[in-house]
Structure formats: C-alpha cells, structure tokens
N, C-alpha and C positions, 0 to 999 in steps of 0.2 A: 279475499284474504283476511285472516283473523287479525285482531289487534296484536301488536308486538308483545310477546311474552318472553322474558329472559329464560335462559336455560337453567335447569336445576343447579343451584350453587353447591349442592352436596354431592353431586355425581361427576365423575371424571368424564371429560369430553373425548369422544372417539370420532372416527370417520363416519360411523353410522349415525352419530348425533348430528353431523353436518346435514346429511340427507333428510333426516327427520325435521330439522330446523327449517329447511326450505319448504317441505311439505306443509308445515304448520304455520308458515309465514313469520317465523322468528328470524330477525337479522342476526348475523354472526359477527361478533367483534373480535378482531385480531390486532395484534401489535407486535413489533419486533422487540427482542431482548437479546443480549449478548453475554450476560454474566448472571451469576446466581442471585445477588441482591436485587437486581432489576427484575429478574424473573419472579422472585418471591413477591415483590410489590405489585406487579401487574396481575399475577395470579390471584393474590388476595383481593385485588380491586374488582375481580370478576370477569376478566376477559375470557373468551371462549377458547382462543388458541394463540399460541406464541410462535412467531416465525423467527428462527435463527437465520437471519438473512445474510447473503453475501454482501449486503450493504455495510456490513461491519468493516469491510475494506475501506470505506470512505468515512464513516462516522466514528469508528473506533481506532483503526490502524493508520489512518492518515493518508491513504492512497487517493488518487483523483478519479478512480473508477473501481468497479468490482473485479476487474480482470486479474489483478495480482493475487486474489484470495486463493488459498490452496486447500486441499483436503485436510491437511494437518490443522490449518486455521479453523476450519469448520468443525472438525472433531473436538478440538480444544474448547471452543465456545459452546458447542451443543452440549457437551458433558456438563459444563458449568450451569447452563440454563436448566437442564433436566434436574440437577441437584436442587435448584431453587423452586421447582414447580411441583405442585401436588394435585392439581385438578385440570388445568388447561392442556389441550392437545399441543404437543411440541412438534413443529414441522421444521425440518432442516433443509436449507438450500443446498443443491448440488452445484459446486462452483464450476467456473469455466474450464472446459476440457476434461471434466470428471465423468461426463456421460456422452460426449460427442464422438469419441474415437471408435468405440465398438460397443456392441450390446453386452458382451461379457464384462468389459471394464465398467460400464454403467451399472450393471447389477452388483459387481463387486464393491463399488464405491457406495452405492445406495445401501447395501448390506452393512457396510462399516458404520454408516451414520446411524443405523438402527441398532445393530448389535453392540458396537463399541461406544457410540455416542448416546444411545438411549432414546433417540427420536421416535415418535409415533408414526411419522410419515416423512417423505421427502418431497421437494419441489423442483421441477425441471422447467426451464424456459424453452419456448418454441411450440409451434403448432403442428401441422400435419407432418413436417419433417421429423418431429420428435415422437410422433404417435407410436411408431414401432418400438421405440425404446420404452415408452410408457407401458405398452402391452407386455413387453418382456419382463420388466421389473415387477409389475403388478401380478403377473402370473406366478412369480416367485413368492408372492405373499407380502409384498411391501407396498403400502398405500402411497399413491403418487398424486400430488397436486400439480396441475398445469399452470402455465403462465404465458399469456399472449399480450399483444399490444406493444407497449414500450418494454422491450426486454433488454435490460442494461448490459448483459453480456454481448449483445449484438450492437452496442452503441456506435461502433465505428462504421458498421454497415448501414445503420439507420441514419447516420449523419448528425448525431447528437441527441440530447434529451428533449424530445418534443412530442406533441400529441400525434398519435398514429390513426390510420384508417379514416381519414376525413373524406376521401373520395369513394365513389361507388364501388369500383373494382377492389380497392383495398378493404373496404368494409365487408364485401361479400367473401373475400378470401379469409378474413378474420373469423367470420361466422363458420366457414368450412373448417378452419383450424380447430375451432371449439368443438364442433361436431366430431371431428376425428379424435380429439383427445378424450371426449366422453365415451366414444365407441371403444377406444383403447383401454378404458378402465379407470381413467382419472376420477377421483372422488370429488374434486372441486377444481375451479380454474380462477386464477388471478387475472383480472382485466385491468391493465395499467395504462393510464393516460390515453383513453379513447373517448369520443363524444358520448355524452350521457344517453342520447337516443339510441345509439348503437348498442351500448351496454344493456339498456332495457330490453331491446329486441333479443339479444343473446340470452339474457337471463330468463325471458319468457319461453324461449325455445328449448333450453336445456333442462334435463331432469336432475342435473347435479348443481350444487350451489356455485354462484359466481361471487368472487370476492373483489371488490373494487378498490382502486387507488387512483384518484384522478379520473374517475369514470361515472360520477354522479350517484344519486341516491337510489337508483333503480336496481342496483345489484343486490344479491342476497346477503351480502356482508361487506365489511370494510376492513382494510388493513392500512396502518400508518406506521411510520418509523418513530420509535420512542423519542429520539432526540429532536425530531421536528416538532412533535406535539408540545414539548416542554421548553422550547427555545434554547436548546443546548448546542446549536450549531451556528456557523457563520451565515448560513443561507437557509431560508425556509421556502420550500416549493409552494407554488400556488395552491396545490391540492391539499396541503397540510393545514389543519386547524392549529392555532396557537392557544393551548389550554393553560399554560403557565409560563412564567419567565424564570425558569430554574437557572438558566445560564447566568442571567444577571444576578440572581440571588447568590449563586456560588462565587462569582467574582467579587461581589461586595463582601461576603463573609470572609473569604480568604484574604482580601485586602485589609479588613479590620483586624484579623488575626495577625497578619504580618506587621502592621503598625504597632499592635500591642506588644509583640515580641521585641521589636526595636526599642520601644519605650519602657521595657521591663515591667509592663503592666500584666503580662501573662507569662507563666502561671500566677494566679492570685492565691489568696489564702484558701479559697474554696477548693482549689485543685492541688493543695499541698498537704503532705503528711509529715508529722514531726516525731522525733525521737523522744522518749521519756527522758526527763532531765537526769535521772539517776543513771540511765544507760549511757547517755551522752558523756556524763562525767567519768564513768568507768572506761569508756572508749578513749577519752582524752588522756586519762592516766596511763592506760596500757600503751598508747602510742608514745607518750613521753618517755616511758621506761624503755621501750624498744629503741628509741632514738638516742638514748643516753650513751655517751662513750663508754666502752668497756674499761674495767679497772686497769690501770697502768697507762692509760691514754692511747692514742693512735696517731700515726703520722698524718700530718696535714700536708697539703700541697707545698707549703713553705718549708717543710722539714726534710724534703727529699734530696736536698743538696744538689749535687751535679748530676743525679741520676735522671 
C-alpha cells in the first residue's frame, strides 16, 4: 500500500473517486454537516465527503434517537448542505421507513434526495436484507452507500448503542452482509462500532471502500459526527476524537455577551453609528414643530368637562 496521499483539492469528489482512493491507498475523510455554514467550513477544510446524517435528529433537532427524522427533515437539511458545498461529495441518509416499505417507495425517496435535495448519493442501513433495495436504487442510477454494524435505526432491535459482531456467528454474518451490499452495487459501506480486527478483514476482502466509525484504523476511511469532534454535545462517544472545545467556547462567549448587555457595556462605541450634528439638530427642530399645538390651542383632558 502506498503512502497516504490526499485527494486533489481542486477536483470535486465523486463515487468514482472513492474507488480510486481505495485502489491507491488514500484514506477517505468524511464528516457530518446539517447546514450551509458548517458544510462550507468542512468543505474548505478539505474533507472528501459530507454525510447529511439522520443523526441530525439527535444533535440538531433534540430527539433521543434517529427514528423521528422524516424525509422532509432530510430534504431540508440536505438542500442547505449542498448550498454550502463546492467540492466534497454530499451523501444523504435515508431516514427510518423511507426505504423499508417497498422498492418503489425506496426509489422514490432516494430520487427526491438527489433531484430535490441535490445529494450526490444516498445511504441505507442494513445488510443482506437491504441488498435488493440497494440493487433496485443503483440500477436507477442513484449511488448508494451501505451501512452495517451498529445501525441506529434498528437500535430497539439491537438492544441499545453498543459494539456489534463480537462473536463468530455475528461476525461472519456481517461479512456476508457486506459482500451482499457490494454485489448489489453499493459504492462504499459504513462499518459502525465493530471490532477493529473484523473491520480490517472486511476492508481487505471488499473491492469497495469501507468507512469506519468506531471500527479502528484499518478501514479505508473514517466518518465522525461534527458536533462530537468539536465538543458541542453533552456526550462524546468513545469512538469520537475531541479536536476542540467549541461548546465551551460558545457558552463562555455568550455568557460574556449577556453580562455586557446587562451592564450596558455592549454595544460600545466601536459598534455604534452617530448622526451628523447638523442632521440631529434639524430632526429635533422638525419634531418640535410637529409636536407644537396648533393655532387656537387644543382641548386637553381637563377641558372636556363632563364629556
């Protein structure tokens, strides 16, 4: 394997770029984003792909799982991210029940994320049971990223957010799931919260890239949640690196602003615009004339008698 070489920062990333990256030994850097300003920042920082994850339900919308996220939510946030992106590949999550009901509905919803949302690809959770859907959607010309291991939309069935495929039978099933997704046409697969050794085995077997999250460094790429990396949430998962304490910085900044407002220290002179003294004098004179009682006087409240 060659030394790590970053993707060309001047060229837009596509699904074809993903496969080329794996062949050349270049790791793929992905991160989530849910709005235009964030997308613009991470795109300019050089990430290869942005996932508009249904994780927005938890980190942006305040839900305790991804299950309440709707197609309207995903379309709204995907459009925003696409408007803020110029180079990175934008992948949009297909939310709960947007692809499980029927093949036709899955294709319709995937098509909306691409045609209306502007995404370059969609992501579906599930292994072999989802392979037929992946094949149906990809045959219609829509690139699909798979997702196995800890699949948040199945959290109730999995018994919570925990590492998957620790035992032999489960590990072999996961490998079969990945092979089925590759054969169905997926261009990449997210491996979430599985042992590093298993992720390495899968990555070596597949011809398409694996994108890890809580799966060790042996994957062909990595994805993390924006808010986790920057310390903007109440909880940081074990698999997330903490690259900054933006949450602390925001709280301190807003606290200082609030105190300055209370103390009349903000806005200060630097944030203030003044009228020319001549204009101010003319305004005062005009207002005084406008408020002057009309000739002959006017009735005041005390002049109304018994009315």
